[in-house]
C-alpha positions in Angstrom: 6.7 3.2 55.7 7.8 -0.2 56.9 10.1 -2.0 54.5 9.2 -5.6 55.2 11.2 -8.5 53.7 8.8 -9.0 50.8 9.0 -5.4 49.8 12.8 -5.4 50.2 13.0 -8.3 47.8 10.7 -6.6 45.3 12.9 -3.5 45.4 16.1 -5.4 44.9 14.5 -7.2 41.9 13.4 -3.9 40.4 16.6 -1.8 40.0 15.0 0.2 37.1 12.8 2.1 39.5 15.8 3.6 41.1 17.2 4.6 37.7 14.0 6.4 37.0 14.1 8.2 40.3 17.8 9.2 39.8 17.1 10.6 36.4 13.9 12.5 37.4 13.7 16.3 37.1 10.1 16.9 38.0 8.7 17.7 41.4 8.2 14.7 43.8 4.4 14.5 43.4 4.6 14.5 39.6 7.4 11.9 39.9 5.1 9.7 42.1 2.3 9.9 39.6 4.5 9.0 36.7 6.1 6.0 38.5 2.7 4.7 39.6 1.9 4.4 35.9 4.8 1.9 35.6 5.1 0.2 39.0 2.8 -0.8 41.9 2.0 2.0 44.4 3.6 0.2 47.3 6.8 -0.4 45.3 6.9 3.3 44.4 6.5 4.4 48.1 9.1 1.9 49.2 11.6 3.0 46.5 11.1 6.7 47.4 11.5 6.0 51.1 14.7 4.0 50.5 16.2 6.8 48.2 15.5 9.3 51.0 17.1 7.1 53.6 20.2 6.6 51.4 20.6 10.3 51.1 20.4 10.7 54.9 22.7 7.8 55.4 25.5 9.5 53.5 26.4 11.3 56.7 27.1 7.9 58.2 28.3 5.6 55.4 30.6 6.1 52.5 28.5 3.6 50.4 25.1 4.7 51.5 23.9 5.2 48.0 23.9 1.4 47.5 22.9 0.3 51.0 19.6 -1.0 52.4 17.9 0.8 55.4 14.7 1.2 57.2 14.1 4.4 59.2 14.7 3.1 62.7 17.6 0.9 61.5 19.4 3.9 60.0 18.8 6.1 63.0 20.1 3.6 65.4 23.0 2.4 63.3 26.6 2.9 64.2 28.4 5.2 61.6 31.1 3.7 59.5 33.9 5.7 61.2 32.9 4.8 64.7 32.2 1.1 63.9 35.7 0.9 62.2 37.3 2.4 65.3 35.6 -0.2 67.6 36.3 -3.1 65.2 40.1 -2.4 65.4 40.0 -3.5 69.0 38.7 -7.0 68.2 41.6 -9.3 67.5 41.8 -11.1 64.1 41.4 -14.8 64.1 38.4 -14.8 66.6 34.8 -15.1 65.5 32.5 -12.3 66.7 28.8 -12.5 67.4 27.0 -9.2 66.7 23.8 -9.3 68.7 21.0 -7.0 67.8 22.8 -6.1 64.6 20.2 -3.8 63.0 21.2 -2.9 59.5 24.7 -4.1 60.0 26.8 -1.0 60.7 29.0 -2.7 63.3 28.8 -6.2 61.7 30.3 -4.9 58.4 33.4 -3.4 60.0 33.9 -6.4 62.3 33.6 -8.7 59.2 36.4 -6.7 57.6 38.7 -8.4 60.2 37.2 -11.9 60.7 34.1 -14.1 60.7 30.9 -12.6 62.1 27.5 -14.0 63.0 25.0 -11.1 62.9 21.9 -11.8 64.9 18.6 -9.9 65.0 15.0 -10.9 65.6 13.8 -8.6 62.8 13.9 -10.4 59.4 14.2 -7.0 57.6 17.2 -6.1 59.7 18.9 -9.4 58.9 18.2 -8.9 55.2 19.6 -5.4 55.2 22.7 -6.6 57.0 23.3 -9.4 54.5 22.9 -7.1 51.5 24.9 -4.3 53.1 27.8 -6.8 53.7 27.7 -7.4 49.9 28.0 -3.7 49.3 31.1 -3.5 51.5 32.6 -6.7 50.0 32.6 -8.7 53.3 29.6 -11.1 52.7 31.9 -14.1 52.6 32.8 -13.5 56.2 29.4 -12.6 57.5 26.3 -14.6 58.0 23.0 -13.6 59.5 20.8 -15.4 62.0 17.2 -14.3 62.6 16.6 -15.1 66.2 15.9 -13.7 69.7 19.4 -13.3 71.2 18.1 -14.5 74.6 17.4 -17.9 73.2 21.0 -18.5 72.0 23.3 -20.7 74.0 26.6 -20.7 72.1 29.1 -18.3 73.5 32.4 -19.2 71.8 34.3 -16.2 70.6 33.7 -12.5 71.2 30.5 -10.5 71.5 29.3 -7.1 70.3 25.8 -6.2 71.4 23.6 -3.2 70.8 20.5 -3.5 73.1 17.4 -2.0 71.6 16.7 1.3 73.2 13.2 1.3 71.7 11.6 -1.6 73.5 8.0 -2.8 72.9 6.6 0.7 73.8 8.4 2.2 70.9 9.6 5.1 73.0 13.4 5.7 73.3 14.7 4.9 76.7 18.0 5.9 78.4 17.7 3.3 81.1 19.6 0.1 80.4 17.2 -1.7 82.6 14.4 -0.9 80.1 16.3 -1.9 76.9 16.0 -5.2 75.2 17.7 -7.4 76.1 17.6 -6.3 79.7 20.5 -5.2 81.7 20.5 -8.5 83.6 20.7 -10.4 80.4 23.5 -8.2 79.0 25.4 -8.6 82.3 25.0 -12.4 82.1 26.2 -12.4 78.5 29.3 -10.4 79.4 30.1 -13.0 82.0 29.7 -15.9 79.5 31.7 -14.5 76.6 35.4 -14.2 76.9 35.2 -10.5 75.9 33.5 -7.9 73.8 31.7 -4.6 73.7 28.3 -3.3 74.7 27.0 -0.3 72.7 25.2 2.3 74.9 23.8 5.8 74.3 26.3 8.3 75.8 23.3 9.8 77.7 22.2 6.4 79.2 22.7 5.4 82.8 25.7 3.2 82.2 27.7 4.6 85.2 28.3 2.0 87.9 26.5 -0.8 85.9 29.7 -2.6 84.8 32.3 -2.1 87.6 34.9 -4.5 86.1 34.7 -3.0 82.6 36.2 -0.1 80.7 33.8 2.6 79.5 34.9 4.4 76.4 33.1 7.6 75.4 33.5 8.3 71.7 32.8 11.5 69.8 32.7 12.0 66.1 33.2 15.5 64.6 32.7 17.1 68.0 29.5 15.2 69.0 29.5 12.4 71.6 28.0 9.5 69.8 28.4 6.4 71.9 29.5 4.9 75.2 31.2 1.6 74.5 31.5 -0.8 77.5 34.5 -3.1 76.9 34.4 -6.2 79.0 36.5 -9.4 79.5 39.7 -9.6 77.6 39.0 -6.5 75.5 38.8 -4.3 78.6 41.4 -2.2 80.3 40.0 -3.1 83.7 38.4 -0.4 85.7 39.3 2.6 83.5 37.4 5.3 81.7 38.4 6.5 78.2 37.6 9.4 76.0 38.2 9.2 72.2 37.7 11.8 69.6 37.2 10.8 66.0 38.2 11.1 63.2 41.6 11.8 64.8 41.5 8.8 67.1 43.2 10.7 69.9 42.3 9.0 73.2 42.8 9.5 76.9 42.2 6.9 79.5 42.5 6.8 83.3 40.7 7.2 86.6 38.6 10.4 86.8 39.6 10.7 90.5 43.3 10.4 89.9 43.9 14.1 89.2 42.5 17.5 90.5 43.1 20.5 88.3 43.6 23.9 90.0 41.0 26.6 89.7 42.4 29.9 88.4 41.3 33.2 86.8 40.8 33.3 83.0 44.0 33.0 81.1 44.9 33.9 77.5 42.9 31.0 76.1 39.6 29.5 77.0 39.6 25.7 76.3 36.4 23.9 75.3 36.8 20.1 76.1 35.5 17.5 73.7 32.1 16.2 74.8 33.6 12.7 75.1 36.0 14.1 77.6 33.2 15.8 79.5 31.0 12.6 79.6 33.9 10.4 80.7 34.7 12.6 83.7 38.4 12.9 82.6 38.5 16.7 82.4 40.8 17.1 85.4 43.2 14.4 84.2 43.3 16.1 80.8 43.8 19.5 82.3 46.7 18.4 84.5 48.4 16.6 81.6 48.2 19.7 79.4 49.0 22.3 82.1 45.5 23.8 82.1 43.2 25.0 84.9 39.5 24.9 85.6 37.5 28.1 85.7 35.2 26.7 88.4 34.5 23.4 90.0 31.1 23.4 88.4 32.2 24.4 85.0 33.7 22.2 82.2 35.5 25.0 80.4 39.3 25.1 81.0 41.8 27.9 80.7 45.6 28.4 80.2 48.2 30.5 78.5 49.2 27.9 75.9 47.1 25.9 73.4 47.1 22.2 73.9 48.3 20.1 71.0 45.3 18.0 71.1 42.1 17.0 69.2 40.3 16.5 72.6 39.7 20.2 73.0 39.3 23.4 71.0 41.0 26.6 72.0 39.5 30.2 71.9 41.7 33.2 72.3 40.2 35.5 74.9 39.4 39.0 73.7 37.4 40.4 76.6 35.7 39.3 79.8 32.4 40.9 80.6 29.9 40.6 83.5 26.9 38.4 82.7 24.8 41.5 82.4 22.9 42.1 79.1 23.3 45.9 79.2 27.1 45.6 79.4 27.1 42.9 76.7 25.0 45.1 74.4 27.3 48.1 75.1 30.4 46.0 74.2 29.1 44.8 70.9 27.7 48.2 69.9 31.3 49.4 69.8 32.8 46.2 68.4 33.4 45.4 64.7 31.6 42.0 65.1 29.3 40.7 62.4 29.0 36.9 62.7 28.6 35.9 66.4 28.6 32.4 67.7 27.2 32.0 71.2 28.1 29.1 73.5 27.2 28.1 77.0 27.2 24.9 79.1 26.0 25.5 82.6 24.5 29.0 82.4 21.0 29.1 81.0 20.9 31.6 78.1 18.2 32.1 75.4 20.8 32.3 72.7 18.6 33.4 69.8 16.7 36.0 71.9 20.1 37.5 73.0 21.4 37.5 69.5 18.4 39.5 68.2 19.0 42.2 70.9 22.7 42.7 70.0 24.0 45.3 67.5 26.2 43.3 65.1 27.1 45.7 62.3 30.7 44.8 61.7 32.5 42.2 59.6 34.7 40.3 62.1 33.6 36.9 63.4 33.6 36.3 67.2 32.5 33.8 69.8 30.6 34.8 73.0 31.0 32.1 75.7 29.1 32.2 78.9 31.0 30.5 81.7 31.2 30.3 85.5 34.5 31.7 86.6 35.5 31.4 90.2 31.9 31.3 91.3 30.6 34.1 89.1 28.7 33.9 85.8 30.7 35.8 83.1 30.5 36.5 79.4 33.8 35.9 77.5 34.4 37.3 74.0 36.7 35.1 72.1 38.3 34.5 68.7 38.0 30.9 67.4 41.3 29.2 66.7 42.4 26.1 64.8 44.2 24.2 67.5 45.2 21.0 65.8 45.7 19.8 62.2 42.9 18.0 60.4 42.9 14.3 60.7 
């Protein structure tokens, strides 16, 4: 349901409804019936929705249990760890405008460093940002402005902007031209402000759209979450960057500045972080760590030593098999494998159908990776390794 400003105010003024929900032991339908005997039906629906969103938000925010969300706002919000990483790049002592702030994920972390004006045309989003700033103890450095960002004329300071990827149609788009504000408007803003960051989906068509900027691909816990376009004084001009969180390890450079050799499979198969893949910096990473590519159309790398890095994960090679299901079945029939993880990037594999046809009667864990090796599709049996200490 939509948590409009009036309902949000009612929920904030009725903390006892959340106490009732937290203490409940009965099934949800019975709980709803009981609550409706004490509170208006719309308030009950809103409270249960918010409680659900707070539980889901725990994967993004350390203080989610106290925060204020709507469904779209939570889905599109920047997680606490990622927002904190970006905020560190904004210098202290300079005011930041956070355009299209949503529920305030980025604005809160920016306000931990200096004054922020968070702008959104949705009154509910502004309210959530204001209250979430209170939760994080930064309300004194953050103020909200409910406005269409295209109508604002002041451009003193730095800018963070998160164009809405669900424009009027409501359907998610990966084209920056279809987002709101439009690519033309965002480009103009980047020219007017002295510097800042543009938040993009890592799957969007940002390539070539900002030639003078730095594009940083950021992963969190092994999943590429964001492409941040740094412009103006915050950009390392003309470079690409891959960053893995929570470690913060980063690699920057020109994707065309290095060419890794292609070799047969070595002792280890190296799976690069998705931020590294999306940034195009695989060859640069391989050369710096003494690794090779398996094929010019394959992201997996190989080598005889494990990189001391959080930007990849190493697997020890146990066996290399032809990409032939009969040979694969024969191998696992005689192996002591029980739990099997199956991975592939470029080779189409119905993973669950294959798993059902394999005889896995042992106790040892293993990983089966399908990869193109020197022009041929192969199946590689591996043992998963811990390649770097936890951050």
